[in-house]
KEKE-3310 file (N, C-alpha, C; in steps of 0.2 Angstrom, whole numbers, plus 5000, padded with zeros to 4 digits):
npx = (5004:5003:4997:4982:4966:4953:4950:4947:4942:4955:4964:4971:4960:4954:4958:4973:4983:5000:5012:5029:5045:5055:5046:5040:5026:5015:5002:4988:4978:4976:4980:4972:4978:4981:4992:5001:5001:5002:4997:4996:4999:5004:5019:5025:5036:5045:5046:5034:5031:5035:5031:5029:5020:5017:5021:5019:5026:5022:5023:5034:5041:5042:5042:5040:5027:5030:5028)
npy = (4994:5011:5022:5031:5035:5043:5037:5041:5033:5027:5037:5047:5057:5072:5073:5065:5052:5048:5037:5037:5031:5025:5029:5042:5053:5061:5072:5079:5088:5083:5089:5093:5083:5073:5075:5079:5095:5112:5123:5121:5108:5094:5088:5074:5069:5053:5050:5054:5065:5077:5089:5098:5111:5116:5122:5113:5105:5094:5083:5086:5097:5114:5126:5130:5134:5146:5146)
npz = (5000:4995:4993:4999:4995:4985:4970:4953:4938:4938:4942:4954:4965:4973:4990:4996:5004:5004:5005:5007:5001:5015:5025:5027:5025:5013:5012:5004:4993:4977:4960:4944:4936:4944:4953:4967:4969:4973:4986:5004:5007:5016:5023:5032:5043:5045:5059:5063:5071:5067:5055:5040:5032:5016:4999:4985:4970:4958:4967:4975:4987:4986:4993:5010:5022:5034:5051)
capx = (5000:5007:4993:4975:4962:4948:4952:4942:4945:4962:4968:4969:4956:4953:4963:4976:4989:5005:5018:5035:5051:5058:5041:5037:5019:5013:4995:4985:4973:4979:4977:4968:4982:4982:4998:5001:5004:4998:4998:4993:5001:5008:5025:5025:5042:5044:5045:5027:5031:5037:5028:5029:5015:5020:5018:5022:5025:5023:5025:5040:5040:5046:5043:5036:5024:5033:5023)
capy = (5000:5017:5028:5030:5041:5042:5036:5041:5031:5025:5043:5050:5063:5075:5072:5058:5051:5044:5034:5038:5026:5028:5030:5048:5053:5067:5072:5085:5088:5082:5093:5089:5078:5068:5076:5084:5101:5117:5125:5118:5101:5092:5082:5071:5065:5046:5049:5056:5070:5083:5090:5104:5112:5120:5122:5107:5104:5087:5079:5089:5103:5120:5131:5129:5140:5147:5147)
capz = (5000:4995:4993:5001:4993:4980:4963:4948:4932:4939:4943:4961:4964:4979:4995:4996:5008:5000:5009:5003:5004:5021:5029:5027:5022:5010:5012:5002:4987:4970:4955:4939:4933:4949:4956:4973:4967:4976:4993:5010:5007:5022:5023:5038:5044:5047:5066:5064:5076:5064:5049:5036:5027:5011:4992:4981:4963:4955:4973:4978:4991:4983:4999:5016:5026:5040:5057)
cpx = (5004:5003:4986:4972:4957:4951:4946:4945:4953:4966:4966:4965:4954:4959:4966:4982:4993:5011:5024:5040:5054:5052:5038:5030:5018:5005:4993:4980:4977:4976:4974:4971:4984:4989:4997:5005:4999:5000:4994:4994:5005:5013:5026:5032:5041:5043:5038:5026:5032:5034:5029:5023:5018:5017:5022:5021:5027:5025:5031:5039:5045:5047:5038:5033:5027:5028:5027)
cpy = (5006:5023:5026:5036:5039:5042:5037:5039:5029:5031:5045:5056:5065:5074:5065:5058:5046:5043:5034:5032:5029:5029:5037:5048:5060:5067:5079:5083:5088:5087:5089:5084:5072:5069:5080:5090:5107:5119:5121:5110:5099:5086:5080:5067:5058:5045:5051:5061:5077:5083:5097:5105:5117:5119:5117:5108:5097:5082:5081:5096:5108:5125:5128:5135:5140:5149:5149)
cpz = (5000:4995:4995:4999:4988:4973:4958:4941:4933:4941:4950:4960:4972:4984:4995:5001:5004:5005:5005:5006:5010:5027:5030:5023:5019:5010:5009:4996:4981:4965:4950:4935:4938:4953:4962:4971:4970:4983:4998:5009:5012:5020:5030:5039:5046:5054:5068:5070:5073:5057:5046:5032:5022:5004:4989:4974:4961:4961:4977:4981:4988:4988:5004:5019:5033:5046:5063)
residu = (UNK:UNK:UNK:UNK:UNK:UNK:UNK:UNK:UNK:UNK:UNK:UNK:UNK:UNK:UNK:UNK:UNK:UNK:UNK:UNK:UNK:UNK:UNK:UNK:UNK:UNK:UNK:UNK:UNK:UNK:UNK:UNK:UNK:UNK:UNK:UNK:UNK:UNK:UNK:UNK:UNK:UNK:UNK:UNK:UNK:UNK:UNK:UNK:UNK:UNK:UNK:UNK:UNK:UNK:UNK:UNK:UNK:UNK:UNK:UNK:UNK:UNK:UNK:UNK:UNK:UNK:UNK)
# end
């Protein structure tokens, strides 16, 4: 299991949880292409205690929201 979410015709749709190699998790709403792109996407470290919220492009964080 690597992703949990709603799939429409085989493509992720809406909010999705994705487990990365090493145990980190990315959570957010996918774009119209099924990619985690946009703001307010969460990267959760494998220790499940530290997380960053930021802007992602094609599943990679490009900037984080400073709190």
